[in-house]
C-alpha positions as CSV (number, residue, x, y, z in Angstrom):
1,M,0.0,0.0,0.0
2,E,1.6,3.2,-1.2
3,N,0.7,6.2,1.1
4,K,3.5,8.8,0.7
5,L,1.0,11.5,-0.1
6,I,-1.4,10.5,2.6
7,K,1.4,10.7,5.1
8,R,2.4,14.1,3.8
9,Y,-1.2,15.4,4.1
10,I,-1.4,14.0,7.7
11,L,1.7,15.8,8.5
12,Q,0.3,19.1,7.1
13,L,-2.9,18.6,9.1
14,Q,-0.9,18.0,12.2
15,Q,1.4,20.9,11.7
16,A,-1.5,23.3,11.0
17,Y,-3.2,22.1,14.2
18,Y,-0.4,21.3,16.6
19,G,2.5,23.3,15.2
20,D,6.1,22.7,14.2
21,S,5.6,24.1,10.8
22,W,7.3,26.8,8.8
23,L,4.5,29.1,9.7
24,D,5.4,28.9,13.4
25,E,1.7,29.2,14.1
26,D,-1.0,26.6,14.7
27,I,-4.6,26.3,15.6
28,E,-4.0,24.9,19.0
29,K,-1.6,27.7,19.9
30,K,-4.0,30.4,18.7
31,L,-6.9,29.0,20.7
32,R,-5.0,28.8,24.0
33,N,-5.8,32.4,24.7
34,I,-9.5,32.0,23.8
35,N,-12.0,31.5,26.6
36,E,-15.7,31.8,27.3
37,E,-15.3,35.6,27.7
38,N,-13.6,36.4,24.5
39,A,-14.6,33.6,22.2
40,F,-17.9,35.2,21.2
41,I,-16.7,38.8,20.8
42,K,-17.4,40.2,17.3
43,P,-14.8,42.9,16.6
44,D,-16.6,46.1,15.4
45,G,-19.9,44.2,15.8
46,Y,-19.8,42.6,12.3
47,I,-16.5,40.6,12.0
48,H,-16.9,36.9,12.9
49,S,-16.1,35.9,16.4
50,V,-13.5,33.2,17.0
51,A,-16.3,30.9,18.1
52,E,-18.0,31.4,14.7
53,V,-14.8,30.6,12.9
54,V,-14.2,27.5,15.0
55,S,-17.7,26.3,14.3
56,H,-17.2,26.9,10.6
57,L,-14.0,24.9,10.6
58,T,-15.6,22.1,12.4
59,E,-18.6,21.9,10.1
60,W,-16.4,21.7,7.0
61,R,-14.2,19.1,8.6
62,K,-17.3,17.0,9.5
63,E,-18.4,17.4,5.9
64,L,-15.1,16.1,4.5
65,I,-15.1,13.2,7.0
66,E,-18.5,12.1,5.7
67,R,-17.5,12.5,2.1
68,L,-14.3,10.5,2.7
69,Q,-16.0,7.9,4.8
70,F,-19.3,7.4,3.0
71,G,-18.8,9.1,-0.4
72,R,-22.1,10.8,0.0
73,H,-23.5,13.9,-1.7
74,A,-22.8,17.2,-0.1
75,K,-25.0,18.3,2.8
76,L,-23.0,21.4,3.7
77,T,-22.7,24.2,1.1
78,T,-21.7,27.8,1.4
79,G,-25.4,28.7,1.7
80,S,-26.1,26.2,4.5
81,E,-27.3,27.4,7.8
82,N,-24.5,25.4,9.5
83,N,-21.8,27.0,7.4
84,W,-21.8,30.1,9.6
85,R,-23.8,29.6,12.8
86,S,-24.7,32.7,14.7
87,N,-23.0,33.7,18.0
88,E,-26.4,33.4,19.8
89,T,-26.7,29.7,18.6
90,L,-23.1,28.9,19.5
91,K,-23.3,30.5,23.0
92,K,-25.9,27.8,23.9
93,S,-23.2,25.1,23.4
94,G,-20.4,27.1,25.0
95,W,-16.8,27.6,24.1
96,A,-15.5,24.4,25.7
97,Y,-17.9,22.3,23.6
98,L,-17.0,24.1,20.4
99,K,-13.3,23.6,21.0
100,E,-13.8,19.9,21.9
101,Q,-15.8,19.4,18.6
102,L,-12.9,20.9,16.6
103,D,-10.4,18.7,18.5
104,N,-12.5,15.6,17.7
105,T,-12.6,16.4,14.0
106,Q,-8.9,16.6,14.0
107,K,-8.5,13.1,15.5
108,D,-11.3,11.6,13.4
109,L,-10.0,13.0,10.1
110,I,-6.5,11.8,10.7
111,A,-7.7,8.3,11.9
112,L,-9.8,8.1,8.7
113,I,-7.2,9.1,6.2
114,E,-4.6,6.9,7.8
115,T,-6.6,4.0,6.5
116,K,-6.4,5.2,2.9
117,D,-3.7,4.7,0.3
118,D,-2.5,7.2,-2.3
119,S,-4.7,5.7,-5.1
120,F,-7.7,6.8,-3.1
121,L,-6.7,10.4,-3.7
122,D,-7.3,10.0,-7.4
123,S,-10.8,8.6,-7.1
124,K,-13.6,11.0,-7.8
125,W,-16.2,12.2,-5.4
126,F,-19.4,12.0,-7.5
127,G,-17.5,12.7,-10.7
128,E,-16.8,16.3,-9.5
129,Y,-13.6,16.5,-7.6
130,D,-11.0,13.9,-6.7
131,Y,-10.3,13.3,-3.0
132,D,-6.9,14.9,-3.3
133,Y,-8.5,18.2,-4.2
134,L,-10.9,18.0,-1.3
135,L,-8.2,17.1,1.2
136,V,-5.8,19.8,0.0
137,G,-8.7,22.3,0.0
138,L,-9.4,21.5,3.7
139,I,-5.8,22.0,4.6
140,Q,-5.8,25.4,2.8
141,H,-9.1,26.3,4.5
142,D,-7.7,25.5,7.9
143,I,-4.6,27.7,7.3
144,Y,-6.7,30.6,5.9
145,H,-8.9,30.6,9.0
146,L,-5.9,30.2,11.3
147,G,-4.8,33.6,10.0
148,Q,-8.3,35.0,10.5
149,I,-8.4,33.7,14.1
150,G,-5.1,35.5,14.7
151,L,-6.4,38.8,13.4
152,I,-9.7,38.5,15.4
153,Y,-7.7,37.8,18.5
154,K,-5.5,40.8,18.0
155,M,-8.6,43.0,17.4
156,I,-10.3,41.8,20.6
157,S,-7.1,42.1,22.6
158,Y,-6.5,45.6,21.4
159,R,-10.0,46.5,22.2
160,S,-9.7,45.3,25.8
161,V,-6.4,47.1,26.2
162,A,-7.7,50.3,24.7
163,N,-10.7,50.4,27.1
């Protein structure tokens, strides 16, 4: 079973989440300073909160896990209600739960792709995209939102210092 690419993607997922990458930033590190008090702050009242971004990341990871695991049609789209849940909805679950859900998707995703070989990456998901495209897209998505979380945190930190 050839899985050089799979191992490389697992490494990229782990580096984006746990660190030790060229970026010198990771999701876990960024979220260490986030708590129940600041997770739901929306800078300037309209920018996404960290909780909203974490929920968004979690939903797309769940979607990819289901596509990889079951090869099913997409449930989540950019227009889906779950794509960007409101702060009011997310507050009901609380920050600890949201963070736990993101952590769980990290473990579940890696456990799932560890069972695949590189040839799986070339197979098509409903004739649209190959799984390589979907997995690389998720890694890029994580890194994009890692930067967004960093900016949001700076904005809410500055706001609390300025007040």
